[in-house]
C-alpha positions as CSV (number, residue, x, y, z in Angstrom):
1,M,71.0,8.8,15.1
2,K,72.4,11.4,12.9
3,K,70.9,14.8,13.8
4,Y,70.9,17.9,11.6
5,F,69.7,21.3,12.8
6,C,69.0,24.2,10.7
7,L,71.6,26.6,10.9
8,L,70.9,30.2,11.8
9,L,73.7,31.4,9.3
10,L,71.9,29.6,6.6
11,F,68.5,31.1,7.2
12,A,67.9,34.5,8.6
13,S,65.5,34.7,11.4
14,F,62.3,36.5,10.9
15,I,60.2,37.9,13.6
16,I,56.3,38.6,12.9
17,H,54.6,41.2,15.3
18,T,50.9,41.5,15.7
19,K,48.9,44.3,17.5
20,A,47.8,41.2,20.0
21,Q,50.6,39.0,20.5
22,N,53.9,37.5,18.8
23,V,53.6,33.8,17.6
24,V,57.0,32.0,17.0
25,G,57.6,29.0,15.1
26,I,60.6,27.1,15.2
27,N,60.9,23.5,13.2
28,T,63.6,21.0,13.8
29,V,64.4,17.9,11.6
30,E,66.3,14.8,12.4
31,K,67.1,11.9,10.3
32,T,66.0,8.5,12.0
33,S,68.0,5.2,11.3
34,L,64.9,4.0,8.9
35,E,65.3,4.7,5.3
36,N,63.7,8.1,4.2
37,E,62.0,8.5,7.8
38,Y,62.5,11.8,9.5
39,L,61.6,13.3,13.2
40,I,59.8,16.6,12.6
41,S,59.5,18.7,15.7
42,T,57.6,22.2,15.9
43,Q,57.7,24.6,18.7
44,I,55.3,27.5,18.9
45,S,55.1,30.2,21.3
46,G,53.0,33.3,21.9
47,L,49.7,31.8,22.1
48,I,48.7,33.5,25.5
49,D,45.1,33.5,26.2
50,V,44.4,31.6,22.9
51,D,41.3,29.0,23.4
52,I,41.8,26.4,20.9
53,A,44.2,26.1,18.0
54,R,44.9,23.9,15.0
55,V,48.3,23.4,13.3
56,I,48.2,22.6,9.6
57,Y,51.1,20.8,7.7
58,N,50.6,20.9,3.7
59,I,52.0,17.3,3.4
60,E,50.8,15.0,0.6
61,D,49.0,11.8,1.5
62,E,51.7,9.6,-0.2
63,H,53.8,10.3,2.8
64,T,53.4,8.4,6.2
65,C,53.1,10.3,9.3
66,K,52.8,9.3,12.9
67,K,53.0,11.4,16.0
68,T,55.3,10.4,18.6
69,T,54.2,9.6,22.4
70,S,55.2,12.9,23.6
71,T,52.6,14.7,21.5
72,P,49.0,14.5,23.0
73,F,47.2,16.2,20.5
74,L,44.9,14.6,18.1
75,L,46.4,13.9,14.5
76,S,44.7,13.6,11.1
77,Q,46.0,12.9,7.8
78,K,43.9,13.5,4.7
79,N,43.4,15.6,1.6
80,N,47.1,16.1,1.5
81,Q,47.2,17.6,5.0
82,V,48.6,16.8,8.4
83,K,46.5,18.5,11.3
84,F,47.0,18.8,15.0
85,Y,44.2,19.9,17.0
86,V,44.9,21.6,20.4
87,I,41.7,21.8,22.2
88,A,43.2,23.6,25.1
89,V,46.5,25.7,24.7
90,P,48.6,25.8,27.9
91,E,48.5,29.2,29.9
92,N,52.1,29.8,29.0
93,G,50.8,30.1,25.2
94,K,53.3,27.3,24.1
95,I,53.0,24.1,22.4
96,S,55.4,21.4,21.1
97,I,54.5,18.8,18.2
98,S,56.5,16.1,17.1
99,F,56.2,13.2,14.5
100,N,57.9,10.8,12.5
101,I,57.4,11.3,8.6
102,T,58.5,8.5,5.8
103,L,58.8,9.9,2.6
104,S,57.5,8.3,-0.3
105,E,60.9,8.6,-2.2
106,K,64.2,10.1,-1.8
107,K,64.1,13.8,-3.3
108,D,63.6,17.3,-2.1
109,F,60.4,18.3,-0.4
110,I,59.1,21.6,1.1
111,F,56.0,21.4,3.4
112,P,54.4,24.6,4.3
113,I,52.9,25.2,7.8
114,R,50.4,27.5,9.0
115,I,48.6,27.7,12.6
116,E,44.9,28.8,13.0
117,Y,43.6,29.7,16.4
118,S,40.6,31.5,18.0
119,K,41.2,34.1,20.6
120,D,38.2,36.3,22.0
121,E,35.9,34.5,19.5
122,E,38.0,35.8,16.7
123,K,39.5,33.3,14.1
124,K,43.2,34.1,13.2
125,I,45.8,32.6,10.9
126,V,49.6,32.9,10.9
127,T,51.9,31.2,8.4
128,L,54.8,29.4,10.1
129,P,58.5,28.8,8.6
130,S,58.2,25.9,6.0
131,I,60.1,22.7,6.5
132,S,62.5,21.9,3.8
133,I,64.1,18.4,3.3
134,T,66.6,17.9,0.7
135,D,68.9,15.1,-0.3
136,N,71.9,16.3,1.3
137,L,70.6,19.1,3.6
138,I,67.7,19.5,6.0
139,A,66.8,23.0,6.7
140,S,64.5,24.7,9.3
141,N,63.4,28.0,10.0
142,K,62.9,30.2,13.2
143,T,60.3,32.9,12.2
144,E,58.8,35.7,14.1
145,T,56.2,38.3,12.5
146,N,56.8,41.8,12.3
147,S,53.7,44.0,11.3
148,N,56.1,46.5,9.5
149,S,58.3,43.8,7.9
150,E,58.0,42.4,4.5
151,T,57.2,39.2,6.0
152,E,54.0,40.3,7.2
153,I,52.8,41.8,4.3
154,N,53.8,38.3,2.4
155,N,52.1,36.5,5.4
156,Q,49.0,38.8,4.9
157,K,48.6,38.1,1.3
158,E,49.2,34.5,2.0
159,I,46.3,34.9,4.5
160,E,44.1,36.5,2.2
161,K,44.8,34.2,-0.3
162,I,44.0,31.5,1.7
163,A,40.7,33.0,3.1
164,N,39.8,33.7,-0.8
165,E,40.7,30.1,-1.4
166,K,38.6,28.8,1.6
167,A,35.6,31.3,0.4
168,E,35.9,29.9,-3.1
169,K,35.9,26.4,-1.8
170,E,33.1,27.1,0.6
171,K,31.2,28.7,-2.2
172,L,32.0,25.6,-4.4
173,L,30.9,23.1,-1.5
174,A,27.8,25.1,-1.1
175,E,26.8,25.1,-4.9
176,Q,27.6,21.3,-4.8
177,K,25.7,20.7,-1.8
178,A,22.8,22.9,-3.2
179,K,23.0,20.6,-6.5
180,E,23.2,17.4,-4.4
181,K,20.3,18.5,-2.6
182,E,18.3,19.4,-5.7
183,L,19.3,16.1,-7.1
184,A,18.2,14.5,-4.2
185,K,14.8,16.3,-4.2
186,Q,14.5,15.4,-7.8
187,K,15.2,11.9,-7.1
188,E,12.7,11.8,-4.2
189,A,10.1,13.4,-6.3
190,E,10.9,10.4,-8.9
191,R,10.5,8.1,-6.3
192,I,7.3,9.4,-4.9
193,A,6.0,9.7,-8.4
194,K,7.0,6.1,-9.4
195,E,5.5,4.8,-6.1
196,Q,2.3,6.9,-6.6
197,A,2.2,5.5,-10.5
198,E,2.7,1.6,-8.9
199,K,0.1,2.6,-6.3
200,E,-2.4,3.7,-8.9
201,K,-1.6,0.9,-11.2
202,L,-2.1,-1.6,-8.3
203,L,-5.6,0.3,-7.2
204,A,-6.6,-0.1,-11.0
205,E,-5.7,-3.5,-11.1
206,Q,-7.8,-4.3,-7.7
207,K,-10.4,-2.3,-9.2
208,A,-10.6,-4.2,-12.2
209,K,-10.4,-7.4,-10.3
210,K,-13.3,-6.2,-8.2
211,E,-15.4,-5.2,-11.4
212,E,-14.8,-8.5,-13.2
213,L,-15.6,-10.3,-9.9
214,A,-18.6,-8.2,-9.6
215,K,-19.9,-8.9,-13.3
216,Q,-19.1,-12.8,-12.7
217,K,-21.3,-12.6,-9.7
218,E,-24.0,-10.8,-11.6
219,A,-23.6,-13.4,-14.5
220,E,-24.1,-16.2,-12.0
221,R,-26.9,-14.5,-10.4
222,F,-28.6,-13.9,-13.5
223,A,-28.0,-17.3,-14.5
224,K,-29.2,-18.9,-11.4
225,E,-32.4,-16.6,-11.4
226,Q,-33.0,-17.6,-15.1
227,A,-32.5,-21.1,-14.3
228,E,-35.2,-20.8,-11.4
229,K,-37.6,-18.9,-13.9
230,E,-37.3,-21.4,-16.4
231,K,-37.9,-24.2,-13.7
232,L,-40.7,-22.3,-12.5
233,L,-42.1,-21.7,-15.6
234,A,-41.7,-25.6,-16.5
235,E,-43.4,-26.5,-13.3
236,Q,-46.2,-24.0,-13.8
237,K,-46.4,-25.4,-17.5
238,A,-46.6,-28.8,-16.3
239,K,-49.2,-28.3,-13.8
240,E,-51.2,-26.3,-16.4
241,E,-51.1,-29.4,-18.6
242,E,-52.2,-31.4,-15.5
243,L,-54.9,-29.4,-14.9
244,K,-55.8,-29.1,-18.7
245,R,-55.3,-33.1,-18.8
246,I,-57.8,-33.4,-15.7
247,A,-60.2,-30.8,-17.0
248,E,-60.3,-32.8,-20.3
249,E,-60.9,-36.2,-18.6
250,K,-63.7,-34.6,-16.5
251,L,-65.3,-33.2,-19.7
252,K,-64.7,-36.3,-21.1
253,K,-66.3,-38.1,-18.2
254,N,-69.2,-35.5,-17.9
255,A,-69.9,-36.1,-21.5
256,D,-69.7,-39.8,-20.9
257,N,-72.0,-39.5,-18.1
258,K,-74.3,-37.0,-20.0
259,T,-74.4,-39.6,-23.0
260,N,-75.2,-42.5,-20.5
261,N,-77.8,-40.3,-18.9
262,N,-79.4,-39.4,-22.1
263,S,-79.4,-43.1,-23.2
264,K,-81.2,-44.4,-20.0
265,T,-84.9,-44.0,-18.9
266,Y,-85.9,-42.6,-15.5
267,S,-89.3,-42.5,-14.0
268,V,-90.7,-41.0,-10.6
269,Q,-92.2,-43.7,-8.5
270,L,-95.2,-42.8,-6.6
271,L,-96.6,-46.3,-5.0
272,S,-95.4,-49.7,-4.1
273,L,-98.3,-52.1,-3.6
274,S,-98.4,-55.7,-2.6
275,N,-102.0,-55.9,-3.7
276,Y,-102.4,-53.9,-6.9
277,S,-105.7,-52.8,-8.4
278,K,-106.2,-50.5,-11.3
279,E,-109.3,-48.8,-9.4
280,R,-106.9,-48.0,-6.9
281,V,-104.3,-46.4,-9.2
282,D,-107.1,-44.7,-11.0
283,A,-108.5,-43.2,-7.8
284,Y,-105.1,-42.0,-7.1
285,C,-104.4,-40.2,-10.4
286,K,-107.7,-38.7,-9.9
287,K,-107.0,-37.3,-6.6
288,H,-103.6,-35.8,-7.8
289,Q,-104.8,-34.6,-11.1
290,L,-102.2,-37.0,-13.1
291,N,-102.3,-38.1,-16.6
292,Q,-103.1,-41.9,-16.5
293,E,-101.4,-42.4,-19.9
294,K,-98.1,-41.5,-18.0
295,I,-98.6,-44.1,-15.3
296,V,-95.7,-46.8,-15.6
297,V,-96.7,-50.2,-13.8
298,R,-93.7,-52.6,-13.0
299,K,-93.7,-56.0,-11.2
300,E,-90.9,-56.6,-9.0
301,K,-90.8,-59.5,-6.6
302,N,-94.1,-59.5,-4.6
303,Y,-94.8,-55.6,-5.1
304,T,-96.2,-53.7,-8.1
305,K,-94.2,-50.5,-8.4
306,I,-96.3,-47.5,-9.7
307,S,-94.1,-44.8,-11.3
308,Y,-95.0,-41.6,-13.3
309,G,-93.4,-40.4,-16.8
310,K,-90.4,-42.1,-18.9
311,V,-87.9,-39.3,-19.2
312,S,-84.2,-38.6,-18.8
313,K,-82.5,-38.3,-15.3
314,A,-82.3,-34.5,-15.8
315,E,-86.1,-34.4,-16.7
316,A,-87.0,-36.9,-13.8
317,I,-85.6,-34.4,-11.5
318,E,-87.7,-31.5,-12.9
319,L,-90.8,-33.9,-12.9
320,Q,-90.5,-34.9,-9.3
321,Q,-90.2,-31.0,-8.4
322,N,-93.2,-30.4,-10.4
323,L,-95.5,-33.3,-9.0
324,K,-94.6,-31.8,-5.4
325,N,-95.5,-28.4,-6.0
326,K,-98.4,-28.7,-8.5
327,H,-99.7,-32.0,-7.3
328,K,-99.1,-31.9,-3.8
329,I,-97.1,-35.9,-4.0
330,A,-94.3,-35.3,-1.4
331,N,-93.0,-38.8,-1.3
332,S,-91.7,-39.7,-4.5
333,F,-88.3,-40.8,-5.7
334,I,-86.5,-41.2,-9.0
335,V,-85.9,-44.8,-10.5
336,L,-84.1,-46.2,-13.6
337,L,-86.5,-48.2,-15.6
338,P,-85.1,-51.3,-16.9
């Protein structure tokens, strides 16, 4: 494997001094035996008392990165950035990162690097030397920060630029999130309104069905009551006609009986004599003050029947009552004359 080192003669060393500590970053790049593949190593020191850190390489997603087994940190490659997450920085403040990168094509590339870390609950950002890979030359830098140097000013501007870009990005994300939230609320409101409309439609249909069923039942009940009423009226009419017929028959029968009674002759029988004598009958009439001209004598078998009057049946009844009250004849009865 052919190895290329960044020469100090080609690149000046820069030292970045901060009030809290000096952060030093050294990059080395080696060409591997595979086409367009390189081994990148980054040594960072000066992270004394740092809690957590994140090293960010601005590498496009078109390149493939894979960490080596000697690098224990978590690697993430997305959104044109390769990030290594250092959960626990060693007490000596030094971390070592190495990974293989396969370039998408054979040309010159420059990959900026920065480290973000937290110390005493304060977040800090330090720009590290970039990695340059050219067709015939591989360059790596060793940089330290100096608070009074031009590099620190550039780094501070870069930090401010990154912070502004981050703030702008966060603002954009917040606005986008607010829009998405508003859109979600609007969709939820539309969904609720749609469900409510469907529910109201369903309730209206159910109500219409119930009303239609109630109308149908009411119509059936009315038809049934009407049929029963008509049946009752028919039965009542038939009964009235039957009573009328019976009454008419009775009237006819009574009329016939009356006609028959009026055409027949009745008499009130007074005596039934086995030895008839006119003198005896005259004596009887005299005793009860009867009109002898109204005496009717009939012969039946061995007896002579003596009756009084020739009248209708109704008149015979009235005559019998008169004989009893006025003529003191108690034992008499009505007979039909032949």
